VOVO-880987 format. One record per residue (C-alpha): residue in one letter; x, y, z. Coordinates in Angstrom, 1 decimal. Example, Ala and Ser with C-alpha at 12.3 -4.5 7.8 and 13.67 -1.06 7.14 Angstrom:
2
+---+--------+--------+--------+
: r :     px :     py :     pz :
+---+--------+--------+--------+
: a :   12.3 :   -4.5 :    7.8 :
: s :   13.7 :   -1.1 :    7.1 :
+---+--------+--------+--------+
***
This chain:
296
+---+--------+--------+--------+
: r :     px :     py :     pz :
+---+--------+--------+--------+
: m :   -0.9 :  -25.3 :   22.5 :
: r :   -0.7 :  -25.2 :   26.3 :
: e :    2.5 :  -24.9 :   28.2 :
: v :    2.4 :  -28.2 :   29.5 :
: t :    2.2 :  -29.6 :   26.2 :
: i :    5.0 :  -27.6 :   25.0 :
: r :    7.0 :  -28.3 :   27.9 :
: s :    6.9 :  -32.1 :   27.4 :
: i :    8.1 :  -31.5 :   23.9 :
: l :   11.0 :  -29.5 :   24.9 :
: k :   12.1 :  -32.1 :   27.4 :
: t :   12.6 :  -34.8 :   25.3 :
: g :   16.1 :  -33.2 :   24.6 :
: k :   16.1 :  -32.9 :   20.8 :
: h :   15.4 :  -29.3 :   20.3 :
: d :   17.8 :  -26.5 :   20.1 :
: i :   15.4 :  -23.6 :   19.4 :
: l :   12.1 :  -22.4 :   20.3 :
: h :   10.7 :  -20.2 :   17.8 :
: a :    7.3 :  -18.3 :   18.6 :
: f :    5.7 :  -16.4 :   16.0 :
: n :    3.4 :  -14.1 :   17.9 :
: g :    3.2 :  -12.7 :   21.5 :
: r :    0.8 :  -15.3 :   23.3 :
: a :    3.2 :  -18.5 :   21.6 :
: l :    6.4 :  -16.4 :   23.1 :
: s :    4.5 :  -16.2 :   26.6 :
: n :    3.5 :  -19.7 :   26.5 :
: g :    7.1 :  -20.8 :   25.2 :
: l :    9.1 :  -18.9 :   27.6 :
: i :    6.8 :  -20.4 :   30.6 :
: a :    7.4 :  -23.8 :   29.0 :
: s :   10.9 :  -23.6 :   28.6 :
: a :   11.9 :  -22.5 :   32.0 :
: g :   15.1 :  -24.6 :   32.7 :
: v :   15.2 :  -26.2 :   29.5 :
: p :   18.3 :  -25.6 :   27.4 :
: v :   16.9 :  -24.2 :   24.1 :
: k :   17.4 :  -20.7 :   22.6 :
: t :   14.0 :  -18.6 :   22.4 :
: i :   13.2 :  -16.3 :   19.4 :
: g :   10.3 :  -14.1 :   19.5 :
: v :    8.9 :  -12.3 :   16.5 :
: c :    7.6 :   -8.4 :   17.0 :
: g :    5.4 :   -7.0 :   13.9 :
: t :    3.9 :   -4.1 :   15.6 :
: m :    4.9 :   -0.8 :   17.5 :
: g :    3.5 :    1.7 :   20.0 :
: h :    2.4 :   -0.7 :   22.3 :
: l :    5.1 :   -1.9 :   24.7 :
: n :    5.8 :   -0.7 :   28.1 :
: w :    7.9 :   -2.1 :   31.0 :
: w :    5.0 :   -1.8 :   33.5 :
: d :    2.8 :   -4.0 :   31.4 :
: p :    3.0 :   -7.6 :   32.4 :
: s :    2.0 :   -8.7 :   29.1 :
: a :    5.0 :   -7.0 :   27.6 :
: y :    7.4 :   -8.4 :   30.1 :
: l :    6.2 :  -11.9 :   29.4 :
: a :    6.6 :  -11.6 :   25.8 :
: v :    9.3 :   -9.7 :   23.9 :
: m :   10.4 :   -7.5 :   26.8 :
: n :   11.4 :  -10.4 :   28.7 :
: p :   15.4 :  -10.4 :   29.0 :
: t :   15.6 :  -14.2 :   28.4 :
: v :   14.7 :  -14.0 :   24.8 :
: d :   17.7 :  -14.5 :   23.0 :
: r :   16.6 :  -12.9 :   19.8 :
: i :   13.7 :  -11.2 :   18.4 :
: v :   12.8 :  -11.0 :   14.8 :
: c :   11.8 :   -7.5 :   13.9 :
: i :    9.6 :   -7.5 :   10.7 :
: s :   10.9 :   -3.9 :    9.7 :
: k :   13.5 :   -1.5 :   10.5 :
: a :   11.2 :    0.7 :   12.1 :
: i :    9.9 :   -2.0 :   14.6 :
: m :   13.7 :   -2.3 :   15.3 :
: t :   14.4 :    1.1 :   15.9 :
: y :   10.9 :    1.3 :   18.3 :
: l :   12.3 :   -1.7 :   20.3 :
: q :   15.8 :   -0.2 :   20.9 :
: s :   13.9 :    3.0 :   22.0 :
: r :   12.1 :    0.7 :   24.6 :
: g :   15.5 :   -0.1 :   26.0 :
: i :   15.8 :   -3.8 :   24.3 :
: p :   19.6 :   -4.3 :   23.4 :
: e :   20.5 :   -4.0 :   19.6 :
: k :   22.4 :   -7.6 :   20.0 :
: r :   19.3 :   -9.1 :   20.9 :
: l :   17.4 :   -7.9 :   17.5 :
: v :   17.6 :   -9.0 :   14.1 :
: q :   15.6 :   -7.6 :   11.2 :
: i :   13.7 :  -10.0 :    8.8 :
: y :   11.0 :   -9.0 :    6.4 :
: r :    8.0 :  -11.3 :    6.1 :
: g :    8.3 :  -13.1 :    2.8 :
: h :    5.6 :  -12.8 :    0.1 :
: d :    5.4 :  -14.3 :   -3.3 :
: p :    3.3 :  -13.3 :   -6.7 :
: v :    2.1 :  -16.6 :   -7.2 :
: w :    0.2 :  -17.0 :   -4.1 :
: f :   -2.4 :  -14.4 :   -5.4 :
: t :   -4.7 :  -14.3 :   -8.1 :
: a :   -6.7 :  -11.0 :   -8.9 :
: a :  -10.2 :  -11.0 :   -9.3 :
: p :  -11.8 :   -9.9 :  -12.7 :
: r :  -12.5 :   -6.4 :  -12.9 :
: q :  -16.5 :   -7.4 :  -12.9 :
: a :  -16.0 :   -8.7 :   -9.5 :
: l :  -16.3 :   -5.2 :   -8.2 :
: c :  -19.6 :   -4.6 :   -9.9 :
: q :  -21.3 :   -6.7 :   -7.0 :
: f :  -20.4 :   -3.8 :   -4.6 :
: g :  -22.1 :   -1.0 :   -7.2 :
: i :  -18.5 :    0.1 :   -8.7 :
: p :  -19.2 :    1.1 :  -12.2 :
: e :  -17.1 :   -0.5 :  -14.9 :
: d :  -15.6 :    2.4 :  -16.1 :
: a :  -14.5 :    3.8 :  -12.7 :
: f :  -10.9 :    4.5 :  -11.3 :
: v :  -10.9 :    2.2 :   -8.2 :
: i :   -9.1 :    2.7 :   -5.2 :
: g :   -8.7 :   -0.3 :   -2.8 :
: c :   -7.8 :   -0.2 :    0.6 :
: t :   -7.8 :   -3.3 :    2.9 :
: a :   -7.9 :   -3.0 :    6.6 :
: k :   -9.5 :   -3.6 :   10.1 :
: i :  -10.9 :    0.1 :    9.8 :
: r :  -10.0 :    1.9 :   13.2 :
: p :   -9.4 :    5.5 :   13.6 :
: i :   -5.7 :    4.8 :   13.7 :
: k :   -6.1 :    3.7 :    9.9 :
: g :   -6.8 :    7.2 :    8.8 :
: v :   -9.4 :    6.3 :    6.5 :
: p :  -11.6 :    9.5 :    6.8 :
: i :   -8.3 :   11.0 :    5.7 :
: l :   -8.7 :    8.9 :    2.5 :
: i :  -12.5 :    9.6 :    2.1 :
: e :  -11.9 :   13.3 :    2.1 :
: a :   -9.4 :   12.9 :   -0.5 :
: v :  -11.8 :   11.0 :   -2.8 :
: r :  -14.5 :   13.7 :   -2.1 :
: r :  -12.0 :   16.4 :   -3.2 :
: l :  -11.4 :   14.4 :   -6.4 :
: a :  -15.0 :   13.3 :   -7.1 :
: p :  -16.3 :   16.3 :   -8.9 :
: e :  -13.8 :   15.9 :  -11.6 :
: f :  -13.0 :   12.1 :  -11.8 :
: p :  -14.9 :    8.9 :  -11.9 :
: v :  -13.1 :    7.9 :   -8.9 :
: h :  -14.5 :    5.2 :   -6.6 :
: l :  -13.2 :    3.7 :   -3.1 :
: m :  -13.5 :    0.3 :   -2.0 :
: l :  -13.0 :   -0.6 :    1.6 :
: v :  -12.5 :   -3.9 :    2.6 :
: g :  -12.6 :   -4.9 :    6.0 :
: q :  -14.8 :   -4.8 :    9.3 :
: n :  -15.4 :   -1.2 :   10.3 :
: a :  -14.8 :   -0.2 :   13.4 :
: d :  -14.5 :    3.6 :   12.9 :
: t :  -17.2 :    5.6 :   14.1 :
: e :  -16.3 :    8.7 :   11.8 :
: v :  -16.5 :    6.3 :    8.7 :
: q :  -19.8 :    5.1 :    9.8 :
: r :  -21.1 :    8.9 :    9.9 :
: l :  -19.5 :    9.9 :    6.9 :
: f :  -21.1 :    6.7 :    5.0 :
: k :  -24.5 :    8.3 :    5.8 :
: d :  -23.7 :   11.1 :    3.8 :
: p :  -25.4 :   10.5 :    0.2 :
: c :  -22.3 :   12.4 :   -1.5 :
: f :  -20.1 :    9.6 :   -0.1 :
: r :  -22.3 :    6.7 :   -0.3 :
: e :  -22.2 :    7.2 :   -4.0 :
: r :  -18.2 :    6.8 :   -4.3 :
: v :  -17.4 :    5.0 :   -1.4 :
: h :  -18.3 :    1.1 :   -0.9 :
: l :  -18.0 :   -0.9 :    2.2 :
: t :  -17.6 :   -4.6 :    1.6 :
: g :  -17.3 :   -5.6 :    5.0 :
: f :  -14.8 :   -8.5 :    6.1 :
: r :  -14.2 :  -10.6 :    2.9 :
: m :  -12.1 :  -14.0 :    2.8 :
: d :  -11.3 :  -12.9 :   -1.0 :
: a :  -10.0 :   -9.6 :    0.2 :
: p :   -6.5 :   -9.7 :   -2.0 :
: d :   -8.2 :  -10.8 :   -4.8 :
: l :  -10.7 :   -8.2 :   -4.8 :
: i :   -7.8 :   -5.6 :   -4.4 :
: g :   -6.0 :   -6.9 :   -7.3 :
: a :   -8.7 :   -6.1 :   -9.5 :
: c :   -8.3 :   -2.0 :   -8.3 :
: d :   -6.5 :    0.5 :  -10.1 :
: l :   -4.6 :    1.8 :   -6.8 :
: f :   -4.0 :    0.9 :   -3.2 :
: v :   -3.9 :    3.3 :   -0.8 :
: m :   -3.1 :    2.9 :    3.1 :
: p :   -3.6 :    6.1 :    4.9 :
: t :   -2.3 :    5.1 :    8.4 :
: l :   -1.8 :    7.8 :   10.9 :
: k :    1.1 :    6.5 :   13.0 :
: n :    2.5 :    3.1 :   14.2 :
: e :    2.2 :    0.9 :   11.3 :
: g :    4.9 :   -2.0 :   11.8 :
: l :    4.7 :   -3.0 :    8.0 :
: c :    1.6 :   -3.4 :    6.4 :
: k :    0.8 :   -6.9 :    4.9 :
: a :   -2.0 :   -5.2 :    2.8 :
: v :    0.3 :   -3.3 :    1.3 :
: l :    2.7 :   -6.1 :    0.2 :
: e :   -0.4 :   -8.2 :   -1.2 :
: a :   -1.4 :   -5.4 :   -3.5 :
: m :    2.2 :   -4.9 :   -4.7 :
: c :    2.3 :   -8.5 :   -5.4 :
: m :   -0.5 :   -8.5 :   -8.0 :
: g :    1.0 :   -5.5 :   -9.5 :
: v :   -1.4 :   -2.6 :   -8.1 :
: p :    0.7 :    0.3 :   -7.0 :
: p :    0.4 :    1.7 :   -3.3 :
: i :   -0.1 :    5.1 :   -1.8 :
: v :    1.3 :    4.9 :    1.7 :
: s :    1.6 :    7.6 :    4.5 :
: a :    5.1 :    8.0 :    5.7 :
: v :    4.7 :    6.1 :    9.0 :
: g :    6.6 :    3.2 :   10.6 :
: g :    7.9 :    0.5 :    8.2 :
: m :    5.5 :    1.5 :    5.1 :
: v :    8.3 :    3.9 :    3.8 :
: e :   10.4 :    0.6 :    3.6 :
: l :    7.9 :   -0.9 :    1.4 :
: v :    7.7 :    1.9 :   -1.2 :
: e :   10.1 :    3.7 :   -3.4 :
: e :    8.8 :    7.1 :   -3.9 :
: g :    8.4 :    7.6 :   -7.8 :
: r :    9.2 :    4.1 :   -9.1 :
: t :    6.8 :    1.6 :   -7.0 :
: g :    4.2 :    4.2 :   -5.9 :
: a :    4.0 :    7.2 :   -3.5 :
: i :    4.5 :    8.3 :   -0.1 :
: v :    2.4 :   11.2 :    1.2 :
: p :    2.6 :   12.7 :    4.8 :
: p :    0.1 :   11.4 :    7.3 :
: g :   -3.3 :   13.1 :    7.9 :
: d :   -3.0 :   15.2 :    4.9 :
: p :   -6.0 :   14.7 :    2.4 :
: g :   -5.0 :   17.4 :    0.1 :
: a :   -1.4 :   15.8 :   -0.4 :
: l :   -3.0 :   12.5 :   -0.9 :
: a :   -5.6 :   13.6 :   -3.4 :
: e :   -2.7 :   15.1 :   -5.1 :
: a :   -1.0 :   11.9 :   -5.4 :
: i :   -3.9 :    9.8 :   -6.5 :
: k :   -4.6 :   12.4 :   -9.4 :
: r :   -1.3 :   11.7 :  -10.9 :
: y :   -2.4 :    8.1 :  -11.3 :
: i :   -5.5 :    9.0 :  -12.5 :
: l :   -4.3 :   10.9 :  -15.2 :
: d :   -1.6 :    8.6 :  -16.3 :
: k :   -2.9 :    5.1 :  -16.8 :
: r :    0.6 :    4.2 :  -17.9 :
: l :    2.0 :    5.3 :  -14.8 :
: c :    0.0 :    2.9 :  -12.8 :
: q :    1.0 :   -0.1 :  -15.0 :
: r :    4.7 :    0.9 :  -14.4 :
: h :    4.5 :    1.3 :  -11.0 :
: g :    2.3 :   -1.6 :  -10.4 :
: q :    5.0 :   -3.8 :  -12.5 :
: a :    8.0 :   -2.3 :  -10.3 :
: s :    6.0 :   -3.0 :   -7.2 :
: k :    5.8 :   -6.9 :   -8.3 :
: e :    9.5 :   -6.7 :   -9.0 :
: r :   10.3 :   -5.0 :   -5.6 :
: v :    8.6 :   -7.7 :   -3.6 :
: m :   10.7 :  -10.3 :   -5.5 :
: a :   13.7 :   -8.6 :   -4.8 :
: c :   13.3 :   -7.6 :   -1.2 :
: f :   10.4 :   -9.2 :    0.1 :
: s :   10.5 :  -12.8 :   -1.1 :
: f :    9.7 :  -15.8 :    1.0 :
: p :   13.1 :  -17.6 :   -0.1 :
: k :   14.8 :  -14.6 :    0.9 :
: m :   13.2 :  -14.7 :    4.5 :
: a :   13.7 :  -18.5 :    4.7 :
: n :   17.6 :  -17.8 :    4.0 :
: q :   17.8 :  -15.0 :    6.8 :
: t :   15.8 :  -17.3 :    9.4 :
: i :   18.3 :  -20.1 :    8.5 :
: n :   21.4 :  -17.9 :    9.0 :
: l :   19.8 :  -16.7 :   12.4 :
: y :   19.4 :  -20.2 :   13.5 :
: n :   23.2 :  -20.9 :   12.8 :
: d :   24.2 :  -17.8 :   14.1 :
: l :   22.1 :  -18.3 :   17.6 :
: l :   23.5 :  -22.0 :   17.8 :
: a :   27.3 :  -21.0 :   17.4 :
: h :   27.2 :  -18.7 :   20.4 :
+---+--------+--------+--------+
***
């Protein structure tokens, strides 16, 4: 929506709050609402990218006229404070999810990618870039492959040249399956035994991990950003040091050797989503934010 359209709506005088859910919408909203008596709310879902000398940042969440910034994780809230944004302008609300939104694909659906039916399948959904650490995951699978029937399914567009290089090796191609971009990515992950997100740094809060948890697939994540807020070590999944293929291989091995552990942590993951990351909880916290903002 263009700024002129937003402004024409705001000037009707029937609006109290402008809630923008991404950086571009917030930038347009700030321009459109200049001189209009509305409270503004922005949302920050990423970290590691803000600088005061960047005009695009100053025209979004770093603009001092923004009344509140919703941080989708505690890690993002801490990051924004480190960039000089006052704590009183920040509020932490997790993005809500609901297991009923997702339906796992049948296990047979993975056969289209050449994955054997008796394989232990690890899923990873991401726009594959160097920061996602996928070569670390591939190395972990390589270390396990001689002993276990483990296969890795990578769902998403690949923009990591190291992954492209590794995939040319016949030893990897037997165990690693690149699906490319898929509209049914969450469904496919639901057919896996385990989900791994090996991000190296600056992960605000990983939606793909939450989707796997919704379908009862236990996650292993690296200890970066908001991912440690998603997983309870030893109850819903595992947390490993970033960039450590040995530690990741050992964590995966524990699940391969204990299918009941997979089931327990998968069920506990689903329960954790409903308790801590549910859509109703997000809605209630957002309403509380609105009421608090209008009261001041």
